[in-house]
MDTraj code that builds the backbone (N, CA, C; nanometers):
import mdtraj as md
import numpy as np

residues = "MET LEU PRO GLN LEU ASP GLU LEU ASP LEU LEU TYR ALA SER PRO TYR ALA ALA GLY PHE GLY PRO GLY GLU THR ARG GLY ASP LYS GLY THR PRO VAL ALA THR ARG SER PHE ALA LEU ASN THR VAL PRO HIS VAL ALA ASP ILE GLY GLY PHE GLU LEU TYR PHE GLU PRO GLU VAL MET GLY ASP ASP PHE MET ASP ALA TYR GLN SER LEU ILE ASP ALA GLN LYS SER SER GLY VAL SER LEU ASP GLY LEU SER GLY VAL ASP PRO ALA GLN LEU ARG ARG VAL SER ARG ALA LEU ARG ASP PHE LEU ALA ARG LEU MET LEU PRO GLU SER ALA GLU LEU PHE THR ARG LEU ASP VAL VAL VAL ASP GLY LYS PRO VAL GLU SER PHE ALA ASP ALA ALA GLU ALA GLU ALA TYR ALA ALA GLU ILE ALA ASN ALA ARG VAL VAL ASP GLY LEU ARG LEU PRO ASP ARG VAL LEU VAL GLU LEU LEU GLU TRP VAL VAL GLU LEU PHE GLY GLY GLY ALA GLY GLN ARG PRO PRO THR SER SER GLY GLY SER ALA ALA THR SER PRO PRO ARG GLY THR ARG GLY VAL ALA ASN SER ARG SER ALA GLY SER THR SER THR ARG GLY ARG SER ARG".split()
xyz = np.array([
    [3.5463, 0.9743, -5.7352],
    [3.6225, 1.0730, -5.6615],
    [3.5823, 1.0650, -5.5125],
    [3.6722, 1.0629, -5.4212],
    [3.6400, 1.0563, -5.2814],
    [3.5929, 1.1877, -5.2275],
    [3.4977, 1.1838, -5.1362],
    [3.4468, 1.3068, -5.0775],
    [3.5557, 1.3825, -5.0050],
    [3.5508, 1.5134, -5.0092],
    [3.6470, 1.5991, -4.9381],
    [3.6068, 1.5935, -4.7906],
    [3.7005, 1.6479, -4.7070],
    [3.6756, 1.6475, -4.5622],
    [3.5495, 1.7253, -4.5225],
    [3.5312, 1.8424, -4.5859],
    [3.4096, 1.9190, -4.5558],
    [3.2839, 1.8459, -4.5950],
    [3.2896, 1.7704, -4.7025],
    [3.1709, 1.6892, -4.7457],
    [3.1438, 1.5731, -4.6467],
    [3.2536, 1.5132, -4.5930],
    [3.2367, 1.4047, -4.4933],
    [3.1739, 1.4651, -4.3684],
    [3.2121, 1.5898, -4.3350],
    [3.1469, 1.6462, -4.2172],
    [3.0051, 1.6597, -4.2288],
    [2.9537, 1.6869, -4.3502],
    [2.8076, 1.6973, -4.3745],
    [2.7442, 1.5676, -4.3694],
    [2.8129, 1.4592, -4.4205],
    [2.7576, 1.3277, -4.4242],
    [2.7522, 1.2663, -4.2815],
    [2.8650, 1.2810, -4.2134],
    [2.8808, 1.2166, -4.0840],
    [2.9300, 1.3178, -3.9811],
    [2.8334, 1.3869, -3.9239],
    [2.8645, 1.4950, -3.8341],
    [2.9438, 1.4369, -3.7119],
    [3.0493, 1.5099, -3.6688],
    [3.1292, 1.4676, -3.5523],
    [3.0454, 1.4772, -3.4271],
    [3.0572, 1.3791, -3.3420],
    [2.9779, 1.3878, -3.2176],
    [3.0232, 1.5028, -3.1276],
    [3.1346, 1.5636, -3.1570],
    [3.1789, 1.6802, -3.0845],
    [3.1469, 1.8143, -3.1496],
    [3.0793, 1.8041, -3.2707],
    [3.0434, 1.9299, -3.3390],
    [2.9342, 2.0019, -3.2579],
    [2.9346, 2.1329, -3.2778],
    [2.8295, 2.2119, -3.2053],
    [2.6940, 2.1634, -3.2376],
    [2.6164, 2.1412, -3.1377],
    [2.4778, 2.0974, -3.1543],
    [2.4595, 1.9498, -3.1730],
    [2.5703, 1.8749, -3.1573],
    [2.5601, 1.7273, -3.1817],
    [2.6353, 1.6505, -3.0697],
    [2.6321, 1.7001, -2.9446],
    [2.6970, 1.6360, -2.8398],
    [2.6013, 1.5479, -2.7638],
    [2.6472, 1.4910, -2.6513],
    [2.5600, 1.4066, -2.5686],
    [2.4370, 1.4914, -2.5250],
    [2.3220, 1.4325, -2.5386],
    [2.2007, 1.5021, -2.5026],
    [2.1520, 1.6122, -2.5964],
    [2.2124, 1.6143, -2.7126],
    [2.1763, 1.7187, -2.8125],
    [2.1516, 1.6569, -2.9517],
    [2.0700, 1.7224, -3.0262],
    [2.0501, 1.6734, -3.1653],
    [2.1244, 1.7692, -3.2598],
    [2.1683, 1.7062, -3.3697],
    [2.2509, 1.7788, -3.4719],
    [2.1831, 1.9002, -3.5145],
    [2.2538, 2.0120, -3.5099],
    [2.2003, 2.1353, -3.5628],
    [2.0955, 2.2075, -3.4786],
    [2.0782, 2.1519, -3.3547],
    [1.9728, 2.2058, -3.2670],
    [2.0250, 2.1997, -3.1248],
    [2.1312, 2.2761, -3.0912],
    [2.2039, 2.2698, -2.9660],
    [2.1063, 2.2916, -2.8521],
    [2.1203, 2.2122, -2.7490],
    [2.0322, 2.2243, -2.6301],
    [1.9109, 2.1418, -2.6319],
    [1.8745, 2.0835, -2.7463],
    [1.7559, 1.9965, -2.7500],
    [1.7911, 1.8545, -2.7186],
    [1.7275, 1.7862, -2.6236],
    [1.7616, 1.6467, -2.5943],
    [1.7427, 1.5539, -2.7134],
    [1.8295, 1.4509, -2.7176],
    [1.8091, 1.3493, -2.8184],
    [1.6822, 1.2809, -2.8095],
    [1.6359, 1.2473, -2.6849],
    [1.5125, 1.1781, -2.6667],
    [1.4413, 1.2358, -2.5401],
    [1.3129, 1.2475, -2.5472],
    [1.2408, 1.2917, -2.4300],
    [1.1317, 1.1917, -2.3998],
    [1.1152, 1.1598, -2.2742],
    [1.0113, 1.0719, -2.2304],
    [0.9411, 1.1211, -2.1106],
    [0.8173, 1.1256, -2.1064],
    [0.7398, 1.1782, -1.9900],
    [0.7043, 1.0617, -1.9022],
    [0.7207, 1.0838, -1.7705],
    [0.6846, 0.9801, -1.6747],
    [0.5707, 1.0380, -1.5869],
    [0.4622, 0.9713, -1.5995],
    [0.3420, 1.0207, -1.5271],
    [0.3345, 0.9740, -1.3804],
    [0.2868, 1.0530, -1.2980],
    [0.2622, 1.0184, -1.1545],
    [0.1127, 1.0049, -1.1362],
    [0.0773, 0.8925, -1.0717],
    [-0.0618, 0.8729, -1.0379],
    [-0.1129, 0.9830, -0.9476],
    [-0.2307, 1.0310, -0.9771],
    [-0.2923, 1.1353, -0.8931],
    [-0.4258, 1.0925, -0.8389],
    [-0.4810, 0.9876, -0.8888],
    [-0.6129, 0.9333, -0.8457],
    [-0.5906, 0.8130, -0.7554],
    [-0.6513, 0.8104, -0.6418],
    [-0.6340, 0.6962, -0.5468],
    [-0.6703, 0.5608, -0.6147],
    [-0.5979, 0.4562, -0.5708],
    [-0.6347, 0.3225, -0.6066],
    [-0.7485, 0.2785, -0.5168],
    [-0.8380, 0.2008, -0.5710],
    [-0.9593, 0.1572, -0.4963],
    [-0.9676, 0.0056, -0.4864],
    [-0.9862, -0.0435, -0.3577],
    [-1.0140, -0.1801, -0.3333],
    [-1.1617, -0.1926, -0.2987],
    [-1.2361, -0.2562, -0.3857],
    [-1.3803, -0.2790, -0.3681],
    [-1.3990, -0.4142, -0.2981],
    [-1.4520, -0.4096, -0.1722],
    [-1.4618, -0.5295, -0.0930],
    [-1.6094, -0.5455, -0.0496],
    [-1.6747, -0.6309, -0.1190],
    [-1.8103, -0.6595, -0.0816],
    [-1.9075, -0.5460, -0.0877],
    [-1.8797, -0.4446, -0.1754],
    [-1.9714, -0.3356, -0.1881],
    [-1.9297, -0.2056, -0.1262],
    [-1.8205, -0.2065, -0.0466],
    [-1.7636, -0.0766, 0.0038],
    [-1.6209, -0.0664, -0.0504],
    [-1.5683, 0.0486, -0.0350],
    [-1.4356, 0.0796, -0.0918],
    [-1.3382, 0.1299, 0.0035],
    [-1.2082, 0.0847, -0.0103],
    [-1.0981, 0.1360, 0.0616],
    [-1.0063, 0.2072, -0.0386],
    [-0.9622, 0.3285, -0.0025],
    [-0.8847, 0.4090, -0.0918],
    [-0.7418, 0.4071, -0.0522],
    [-0.6532, 0.3782, -0.1446],
    [-0.5100, 0.3746, -0.1314],
    [-0.4477, 0.4984, -0.1959],
    [-0.3326, 0.5326, -0.1403],
    [-0.2579, 0.6513, -0.1958],
    [-0.2298, 0.6357, -0.3435],
    [-0.2377, 0.7418, -0.4207],
    [-0.2024, 0.7268, -0.5657],
    [-0.0610, 0.6788, -0.5911],
    [0.0319, 0.7305, -0.5089],
    [0.1709, 0.6937, -0.5198],
    [0.2262, 0.6832, -0.3782],
    [0.3215, 0.5863, -0.3605],
    [0.3937, 0.5746, -0.2359],
    [0.5402, 0.5706, -0.2599],
    [0.6153, 0.6603, -0.1995],
    [0.7611, 0.6657, -0.2254],
    [0.8240, 0.5360, -0.1795],
    [0.9324, 0.4919, -0.2496],
    [0.9913, 0.3684, -0.2297],
    [1.0404, 0.3411, -0.0915],
    [1.0970, 0.4453, -0.0255],
    [1.1535, 0.4192, 0.1021],
    [1.0313, 0.4102, 0.2071],
    [0.9279, 0.4829, 0.1858],
    [0.8088, 0.4714, 0.2728],
    [0.7456, 0.3325, 0.2603],
    [0.7413, 0.2825, 0.1415],
    [0.6851, 0.1441, 0.1162],
    [0.7762, 0.0409, 0.1931],
    [0.9086, 0.0543, 0.1666],
    [0.9958, -0.0475, 0.2208],
    [0.9990, -0.0442, 0.3731],
    [0.9906, 0.0760, 0.4333],
    [0.9893, 0.0898, 0.5807],
    [0.8580, 0.0183, 0.6388],
    [0.7515, 0.0388, 0.5684],
    [0.6269, -0.0236, 0.6120],
    [0.6308, -0.1760, 0.5946],
    [0.6873, -0.2205, 0.4799],
    [0.6964, -0.3598, 0.4540],
    [0.7890, -0.4295, 0.5477],
    [0.9004, -0.3630, 0.5836],
    [0.9962, -0.4217, 0.6783],
    [0.9321, -0.4383, 0.8147],
    [0.8458, -0.3476, 0.8548],
    [0.7792, -0.3558, 0.9849],
    [0.6886, -0.4827, 0.9812],
    [0.6228, -0.5062, 0.8727],
    [0.5380, -0.6238, 0.8534],
    [0.6209, -0.7532, 0.8628],
    [0.7327, -0.7571, 0.7958],
    [0.8195, -0.8757, 0.7951],
    [0.8695, -0.9011, 0.9384],
    [0.9130, -0.7946, 1.0057],
    [0.9628, -0.8072, 1.1462],
    [0.8567, -0.8690, 1.2342],
    [0.7345, -0.8159, 1.2184],
    [0.6224, -0.8668, 1.3034],
    [0.5913, -1.0073, 1.2724],
    [0.6025, -1.0441, 1.1496],
    [0.5783, -1.1859, 1.1076],
    [0.6753, -1.2796, 1.1617],
    [0.8097, -1.2327, 1.1599],
    [0.9187, -1.3216, 1.2144],
    [0.9065, -1.3395, 1.3622],
    [0.8724, -1.2242, 1.4303],
    [0.8668, -1.2337, 1.5772],
    [0.7540, -1.3214, 1.6280],
    [0.6458, -1.3228, 1.5493],
    [0.5274, -1.4060, 1.5886],
    [0.5393, -1.5488, 1.5458],
    [0.6300, -1.5721, 1.4534],
    [0.6484, -1.7105, 1.4017],
    [0.5363, -1.7564, 1.3175],
    [0.4497, -1.6705, 1.2719],
    [0.3361, -1.7020, 1.1891],
    [0.3639, -1.6733, 1.0488],
    [0.3454, -1.7762, 0.9589],
    [0.3665, -1.7568, 0.8168],
    [0.2338, -1.7114, 0.7472],
    [0.2432, -1.6183, 0.6614],
    [0.1313, -1.5743, 0.5841],
    [0.0905, -1.6812, 0.4812],
    [0.1635, -1.7894, 0.4698],
    [0.1305, -1.8983, 0.3751],
    [0.0038, -1.9708, 0.4213],
    [-0.0163, -1.9711, 0.5549],
    [-0.1295, -2.0409, 0.6076],
    [-0.1600, -1.9908, 0.7484],
    [-0.2817, -1.9315, 0.7616],
    [-0.3161, -1.8740, 0.8911],
    [-0.4125, -1.9637, 0.9740],
    [-0.4593, -2.0688, 0.9102],
    [-0.5505, -2.1596, 0.9820],
    [-0.4730, -2.2436, 1.0846],
    [-0.5371, -2.2658, 1.1976],
    [-0.4778, -2.3493, 1.2990],
    [-0.3694, -2.2749, 1.3884],
    [-0.3547, -2.1420, 1.3595],
    [-0.2551, -2.0617, 1.4346],
    [-0.3177, -2.0304, 1.5735],
    [-0.2267, -2.0205, 1.6736],
    [-0.2656, -1.9762, 1.8030],
    [-0.3383, -1.8415, 1.7898],
    [-0.4585, -1.8232, 1.8497],
    [-0.5315, -1.7064, 1.8359],
    [-0.4548, -1.5750, 1.8656],
    [-0.3724, -1.5788, 1.9819],
    [-0.2983, -1.4615, 2.0244],
    [-0.1914, -1.4284, 1.9088],
    [-0.1243, -1.5220, 1.8591],
    [-0.0282, -1.5002, 1.7516],
    [-0.0940, -1.4520, 1.6299],
    [-0.2131, -1.5082, 1.5936],
    [-0.2801, -1.4706, 1.4792],
    [-0.3255, -1.3275, 1.4874],
    [-0.3706, -1.2838, 1.6095],
    [-0.4166, -1.1484, 1.6244],
    [-0.2985, -1.0472, 1.6042],
    [-0.1792, -1.0930, 1.6568],
    [-0.0636, -1.0020, 1.6361],
    [-0.0240, -0.9829, 1.4918],
    [-0.0145, -1.0968, 1.4139],
    [0.0244, -1.0843, 1.2767],
    [-0.0848, -1.0184, 1.1922],
    [-0.2096, -1.0429, 1.2246],
    [-0.3225, -0.9823, 1.1582],
    [-0.3216, -0.8321, 1.1805],
    [-0.2915, -0.7940, 1.3036],
    [-0.2778, -0.6429, 1.3297],
    [-0.1643, -0.5797, 1.2548],
    [-0.0536, -0.6523, 1.2546],
    [0.0630, -0.5973, 1.1772],
    [0.0303, -0.5842, 1.0279],
    [-0.0426, -0.6839, 0.9782],
    [-0.0833, -0.6763, 0.8369],
    [-0.1753, -0.5594, 0.8109],
    [-0.2687, -0.5336, 0.9022],
    [-0.3640, -0.4218, 0.8872],
    [-0.2833, -0.2880, 0.8981],
    [-0.1877, -0.2785, 0.9908],
    [-0.1093, -0.1599, 1.0081],
    [-0.0290, -0.1327, 0.8838],
    [0.0265, -0.2378, 0.8207],
    [0.1044, -0.2174, 0.6962],
    [0.0106, -0.1622, 0.5912],
    [-0.1044, -0.2239, 0.5659],
    [-0.1946, -0.1799, 0.4650],
    [-0.2437, -0.0407, 0.4837],
    [-0.2726, -0.0071, 0.6159],
    [-0.3245, 0.1233, 0.6506],
    [-0.2217, 0.2360, 0.6172],
    [-0.0944, 0.2058, 0.6319],
    [0.0125, 0.3105, 0.6001],
    [0.0127, 0.3409, 0.4548],
    [-0.0537, 0.2639, 0.3713],
    [-0.0583, 0.2917, 0.2248],
    [-0.1909, 0.3508, 0.1861],
    [-0.2843, 0.3642, 0.2787],
    [-0.4197, 0.4122, 0.2551],
    [-0.4322, 0.5678, 0.2787],
    [-0.5405, 0.6192, 0.2206],
    [-0.5801, 0.7540, 0.2607],
    [-0.6303, 0.7561, 0.4012],
    [-0.6239, 0.8707, 0.4764],
    [-0.6477, 0.8718, 0.6189],
    [-0.7882, 0.8132, 0.6564],
    [-0.8928, 0.8480, 0.5868],
    [-1.0281, 0.7993, 0.6282],
    [-1.0347, 0.6480, 0.6184],
    [-0.9786, 0.5890, 0.5105],
    [-0.9820, 0.4427, 0.4960],
    [-0.8867, 0.3799, 0.6016],
    [-0.7786, 0.4426, 0.6293],
    [-0.6854, 0.3840, 0.7291],
    [-0.7517, 0.3806, 0.8675],
    [-0.8248, 0.4866, 0.9003],
    [-0.8947, 0.4933, 1.0287],
    [-0.9888, 0.3770, 1.0447],
    [-1.0705, 0.3561, 0.9352],
    [-1.1687, 0.2524, 0.9416],
    [-1.1024, 0.1141, 0.9474],
    [-0.9953, 0.0965, 0.8712],
    [-0.9300, -0.0354, 0.8583],
    [-0.8611, -0.0804, 0.9841],
    [-0.8128, 0.0140, 1.0656],
    [-0.7387, -0.0229, 1.1829],
    [-0.8187, -0.0050, 1.3127],
    [-0.9421, 0.0458, 1.3064],
    [-1.0240, 0.0688, 1.4264],
    [-1.0522, -0.0615, 1.4997],
    [-1.0488, -0.0558, 1.6271],
    [-1.0805, -0.1706, 1.7112],
    [-1.2010, -0.1308, 1.7957],
    [-1.3007, -0.2158, 1.8034],
    [-1.4196, -0.1976, 1.8797],
    [-1.4174, -0.2865, 2.0020],
    [-1.4521, -0.2346, 2.1141],
    [-1.4795, -0.3126, 2.2308],
    [-1.6356, -0.3419, 2.2321],
    [-1.6688, -0.4709, 2.2296],
    [-1.8062, -0.5067, 2.2224],
    [-1.8528, -0.5786, 2.3426],
    [-1.9791, -0.5649, 2.3858],
    [-2.0358, -0.6398, 2.4974],
    [-2.1706, -0.6891, 2.4465],
    [-2.1823, -0.8181, 2.4546],
    [-2.3068, -0.8808, 2.4002],
    [-2.3320, -0.8473, 2.2541],
    [-2.2277, -0.8409, 2.1816],
    [-2.2365, -0.8130, 2.0395],
    [-2.2541, -0.6642, 1.9992],
    [-2.2582, -0.5735, 2.0970],
    [-2.2783, -0.4345, 2.0686],
    [-2.1513, -0.3561, 2.0980],
    [-2.1067, -0.2669, 2.0125],
    [-1.9839, -0.1911, 2.0360],
    [-2.0145, -0.0811, 2.1427],
    [-1.9271, -0.0737, 2.2372],
    [-1.9364, 0.0250, 2.3435],
    [-1.8330, 0.1334, 2.3370],
    [-1.7198, 0.1073, 2.2690],
    [-1.6115, 0.2060, 2.2535],
    [-1.5217, 0.1584, 2.1440],
    [-1.4539, 0.2557, 2.0854],
    [-1.3687, 0.2305, 1.9706],
    [-1.2278, 0.2892, 1.9976],
    [-1.1252, 0.2173, 1.9553],
    [-0.9814, 0.2545, 1.9793],
    [-0.9050, 0.2464, 1.8495],
    [-0.7966, 0.3256, 1.8476],
    [-0.6934, 0.3032, 1.7425],
    [-0.5740, 0.2219, 1.7825],
    [-0.5590, 0.2131, 1.9222],
    [-0.4438, 0.1416, 1.9769],
    [-0.4919, 0.0135, 2.0366],
    [-0.4215, -0.1015, 2.0018],
    [-0.4678, -0.2287, 2.0466],
    [-0.4503, -0.2503, 2.1967],
    [-0.3349, -0.1987, 2.2527],
    [-0.3177, -0.2112, 2.3894],
    [-0.4247, -0.1420, 2.4761],
    [-0.4597, -0.0212, 2.4367],
    [-0.5646, 0.0563, 2.5073],
    [-0.6977, -0.0091, 2.4907],
    [-0.7249, -0.0687, 2.3748],
    [-0.8508, -0.1396, 2.3550],
    [-0.8635, -0.2569, 2.4557],
    [-0.7539, -0.3381, 2.4647],
    [-0.7516, -0.4538, 2.5494],
    [-0.7626, -0.4128, 2.6978],
    [-0.6959, -0.2996, 2.7336],
    [-0.7043, -0.2586, 2.8720],
    [-0.8469, -0.2135, 2.9094],
    [-0.9097, -0.1427, 2.8148],
    [-1.0467, -0.1030, 2.8387],
    [-1.1406, -0.2187, 2.8489],
    [-1.1232, -0.3164, 2.7590],
    [-1.2127, -0.4389, 2.7646],
    [-1.1947, -0.5165, 2.8946],
    [-1.0733, -0.5129, 2.9492],
    [-1.0436, -0.5915, 3.0711],
    [-1.1224, -0.5383, 3.1843],
    [-1.1713, -0.4195, 3.1823],
    [-1.2461, -0.3573, 3.2873],
    [-1.3912, -0.3822, 3.2835],
    [-1.4413, -0.4460, 3.1814],
    [-1.5809, -0.4614, 3.1556],
    [-1.6134, -0.6077, 3.1473],
    [-1.7104, -0.6573, 3.2141],
    [-1.7465, -0.7974, 3.2100],
    [-1.7986, -0.8350, 3.0760],
    [-1.7584, -0.9520, 3.0304],
    [-1.7992, -1.0088, 2.9009],
    [-1.7649, -0.9244, 2.7793],
    [-1.6671, -0.8308, 2.7979],
    [-1.6245, -0.7479, 2.6810],
    [-1.5138, -0.8168, 2.6069],
    [-1.5100, -0.7897, 2.4744],
    [-1.4031, -0.8370, 2.3961],
    [-1.3686, -0.7397, 2.2885],
    [-1.2493, -0.7527, 2.2307],
    [-1.2062, -0.6581, 2.1290],
    [-1.2152, -0.7220, 1.9921],
    [-1.2748, -0.6498, 1.8999],
    [-1.2855, -0.6998, 1.7583],
    [-1.2470, -0.5908, 1.6669],
    [-1.2138, -0.6311, 1.5451],
    [-1.1806, -0.5338, 1.4433],
    [-1.3084, -0.4627, 1.4038],
    [-1.2907, -0.3262, 1.3873],
    [-1.4057, -0.2522, 1.3460],
    [-1.4535, -0.2820, 1.2025],
    [-1.3588, -0.3246, 1.1236],
    [-1.3920, -0.3744, 0.9887],
    [-1.3430, -0.5117, 0.9854],
    [-1.4381, -0.6090, 1.0026],
    [-1.4008, -0.7516, 1.0019],
    [-1.3950, -0.8100, 0.8612],
    [-1.2776, -0.8760, 0.8318],
    [-1.2553, -0.9342, 0.7031],
    [-1.2010, -1.0678, 0.7206],
    [-1.2277, -1.1617, 0.6215],
    [-1.1633, -1.2903, 0.6243],
    [-1.0097, -1.2780, 0.6036],
    [-0.9330, -1.3646, 0.6656],
    [-0.7908, -1.3605, 0.6494],
    [-0.7522, -1.3658, 0.5085],
    [-0.8323, -1.4429, 0.4272],
    [-0.8033, -1.4598, 0.2817],
    [-0.8031, -1.3202, 0.2147],
    [-0.8958, -1.2373, 0.2463],
    [-0.9049, -1.1075, 0.1858],
    [-0.7826, -1.0209, 0.2280],
    [-0.7450, -1.0294, 0.3541],
    [-0.6260, -0.9554, 0.4010],
    [-0.5045, -0.9879, 0.3197],
    [-0.4822, -1.1163, 0.2979],
    [-0.3643, -1.1659, 0.2231],
    [-0.3764, -1.1171, 0.0810],
    [-0.4954, -1.1275, 0.0208],
    [-0.5133, -1.0779, -0.1197],
    [-0.4913, -0.9235, -0.1304],
    [-0.5311, -0.8483, -0.0278],
    [-0.5035, -0.7088, -0.0275],
    [-0.3478, -0.6866, -0.0206],
    [-0.2826, -0.7626, 0.0598],
    [-0.1368, -0.7544, 0.0705],
    [-0.0681, -0.7734, -0.0651],
    [-0.1089, -0.8819, -0.1308],
    [-0.0480, -0.9120, -0.2636],
    [-0.0816, -0.8013, -0.3594],
    [-0.1979, -0.7474, -0.3535],
    [-0.2364, -0.6383, -0.4508],
    [-0.1522, -0.5153, -0.4360],
    [-0.1378, -0.4728, -0.3066],
    [-0.0655, -0.3486, -0.2894],
    [0.0848, -0.3680, -0.3162],
    [0.1377, -0.4848, -0.2885],
    [0.2761, -0.5039, -0.3259],
    [0.2942, -0.4972, -0.4776],
    [0.1964, -0.5433, -0.5568],
    [0.1991, -0.5291, -0.7007],
    [0.1921, -0.3821, -0.7379],
    [0.1138, -0.3043, -0.6630],
    [0.0968, -0.1640, -0.7008],
    [0.2216, -0.0812, -0.6658],
    [0.2741, -0.1052, -0.5479],
    [0.3770, -0.0084, -0.4939],
    [0.5159, -0.0726, -0.4864],
    [0.5207, -0.2071, -0.4871],
    [0.6484, -0.2689, -0.4600],
    [0.7288, -0.3185, -0.5752],
    [0.6860, -0.2856, -0.7016],
    [0.7642, -0.3227, -0.8132],
    [0.7325, -0.4497, -0.8796],
    [0.6045, -0.5042, -0.8496],
    [0.5567, -0.6181, -0.9236],
    [0.5861, -0.7497, -0.8555],
    [0.5796, -0.8638, -0.9391],
    [0.5865, -0.9963, -0.8800],
    [0.7176, -1.0254, -0.8177],
    [0.8277, -0.9578, -0.8595],
    [0.9557, -0.9794, -0.7980],
    [0.9642, -0.9401, -0.6545],
    [0.8679, -0.8609, -0.6074],
    [0.8630, -0.8133, -0.4694],
    [0.7480, -0.8735, -0.3913],
    [0.6927, -0.9773, -0.4361],
    [0.5756, -1.0340, -0.3757],
    [0.6073, -1.0845, -0.2322],
    [0.5092, -1.0753, -0.1410],
    [0.5320, -1.1183, -0.0057],
    [0.5381, -1.2681, 0.0054],
    [0.5842, -1.3290, 0.1122],
    [0.6023, -1.4732, 0.1196],
    [0.4703, -1.5418, 0.1492],
    [0.3863, -1.5517, 0.0546],
    [0.2562, -1.6159, 0.0640],
    [0.2481, -1.7207, -0.0453],
    [0.1619, -1.8138, -0.0297],
    [0.1495, -1.9203, -0.1310],
    [0.0233, -1.9035, -0.2144],
    [-0.0404, -1.7913, -0.2004],
    [-0.1642, -1.7660, -0.2781],
    [-0.1317, -1.7713, -0.4268],
    [-0.2012, -1.8460, -0.5046],
    [-0.1706, -1.8597, -0.6482],
    [-0.2167, -1.7430, -0.7302],
    [-0.1551, -1.7322, -0.8401],
    [-0.2019, -1.6330, -0.9377],
    [-0.1523, -1.4931, -0.9095],
    [-0.1504, -1.4060, -1.0056],
    [-0.1069, -1.2703, -0.9886],
    [-0.2168, -1.1863, -0.9222],
    [-0.1774, -1.0850, -0.8503],
    [-0.2779, -0.9972, -0.7867],
    [-0.3464, -0.9200, -0.9033],
    [-0.4795, -0.8972, -0.8739],
    [-0.5612, -0.8322, -0.9772],
    [-0.5180, -0.6849, -0.9871],
    [-0.5425, -0.6316, -1.1047],
    [-0.5193, -0.4880, -1.1187],
    [-0.6288, -0.4120, -1.0456],
    [-0.5994, -0.2867, -1.0282],
    [-0.6913, -0.1956, -0.9586],
    [-0.8305, -0.2025, -1.0270],
    [-0.9351, -0.2212, -0.9511],
    [-1.0715, -0.2176, -1.0164],
    [-1.1065, -0.0808, -1.0677],
    [-1.2018, -0.0736, -1.1526],
    [-1.2451, 0.0629, -1.1978],
    [-1.2820, 0.1494, -1.0836],
    [-1.2325, 0.2768, -1.0954],
    [-1.2599, 0.3687, -0.9820],
    [-1.4072, 0.4126, -0.9818],
    [-1.4729, 0.3847, -0.8760],
    [-1.6175, 0.4181, -0.8640],
    [-1.6323, 0.5521, -0.7949],
    [-1.7576, 0.5806, -0.7566],
    [-1.7852, 0.7057, -0.6964],
    [-1.8298, 0.6860, -0.5530],
    [-1.8383, 0.5637, -0.5080],
    [-1.8858, 0.5399, -0.3711],
    [-1.7797, 0.5756, -0.2687],
    [-1.8208, 0.6255, -0.1586],
    [-1.7233, 0.6516, -0.0544],
    [-1.6862, 0.5341, 0.0334],
    [-1.5886, 0.5543, 0.1233],
    [-1.5540, 0.4504, 0.2081],
    [-1.6688, 0.4161, 0.3079],
    [-1.6684, 0.2921, 0.3503],
    [-1.7801, 0.2512, 0.4383],
    [-1.7804, 0.3345, 0.5617],
    [-1.9037, 0.3630, 0.6123],
    [-1.9164, 0.4577, 0.7254],
    [-1.8490, 0.4012, 0.8517],
    [-1.7772, 0.4817, 0.9204],
    [-1.7234, 0.4437, 1.0499],
    [-1.8072, 0.5029, 1.1578],
    [-1.8022, 0.4448, 1.2796],
    [-1.8746, 0.5052, 1.3911],
    [-1.8079, 0.6252, 1.4348],
    [-1.6801, 0.6529, 1.3982],
    [-1.6113, 0.7686, 1.4431],
    [-1.6710, 0.8934, 1.3760],
    [-1.6861, 0.9987, 1.4600],
    [-1.7388, 1.1264, 1.4133],
    [-1.6345, 1.2147, 1.3461],
    [-1.5079, 1.1835, 1.3827],
    [-1.4032, 1.2703, 1.3164],
    [-1.2803, 1.1808, 1.2915],
    [-1.1709, 1.2428, 1.2701],
    [-1.0457, 1.1718, 1.2369],
    [-1.0009, 1.1024, 1.3687],
    [-0.9473, 0.9807, 1.3550],
    [-0.8963, 0.9066, 1.4667],
    [-0.7544, 0.9333, 1.4835],
    [-0.7039, 0.9595, 1.6007],
    [-0.5574, 0.9805, 1.6170],
    [-0.4910, 0.8426, 1.6076],
    [-0.3603, 0.8497, 1.5903],
    [-0.2855, 0.7237, 1.5719],
    [-0.2785, 0.6468, 1.7106],
    [-0.3108, 0.7117, 1.8195],
    [-0.3189, 0.6443, 1.9486],
    [-0.4455, 0.6905, 2.0153],
    [-0.4999, 0.6098, 2.1107],
    [-0.6104, 0.6516, 2.1938],
    [-0.7380, 0.6073, 2.1281],
    [-0.8459, 0.6402, 2.2016],
    [-0.9785, 0.5956, 2.1623],
    [-1.0379, 0.6889, 2.0561],
    [-1.1311, 0.6370, 1.9811],
    [-1.2148, 0.7150, 1.8924],
    [-1.3565, 0.6917, 1.9200],
    [-1.4309, 0.7924, 1.8805],
    [-1.5784, 0.7780, 1.9022],
    [-1.6484, 0.7956, 1.7774],
])
top = md.Topology()
chain = top.add_chain()
for i, resn in enumerate(residues, 1):
    res = top.add_residue(resn, chain, resSeq=i)
    for name in ("N", "CA", "C"):
        top.add_atom(name, md.element.get_by_symbol(name[0]), res)
traj = md.Trajectory(xyz[None], top)
């Protein structure tokens, strides 16, 4: 004997029946069919470099990341320097692209790490005499002092800068499909275990402004 219409309703509830529409479960109107929680990172990512740590934002919004990344790409194109190989590059061009790379990474860091990472020191006979956040101001200051030169406050091999670039693109840029134009082999490493050590000490006594000198 074939089931009657009301029996079919019980066996195969209509998708338009009360409590069984889109986003609802049968007999429980208003309850989603499926629920998934999406966690947001709240703990900073840590790059451990030779015993000190740089702290990166837990999360970076997509448009903020892409704006920063586009600035790096534009600087790379204007300098004519490829991140595939930095050896043998004209020093002035290398400094420009290296600075652009540092600025990009700093935009993804927590303020104290960003200050340290982008600081420029004017040194005389190997001793720092003044620190700046702006490259043009640092160069102008150094030009007034005999035998002075401008160096990065945190000196790192170019290799490490490129590896940092690859790592943060993996973290914030959606993975290998968004990797920068470098030839470094292998995937970027995952974030190292979060330690308790602070960022390396800066000579600055307080926060460095985005322009001007720091002390």
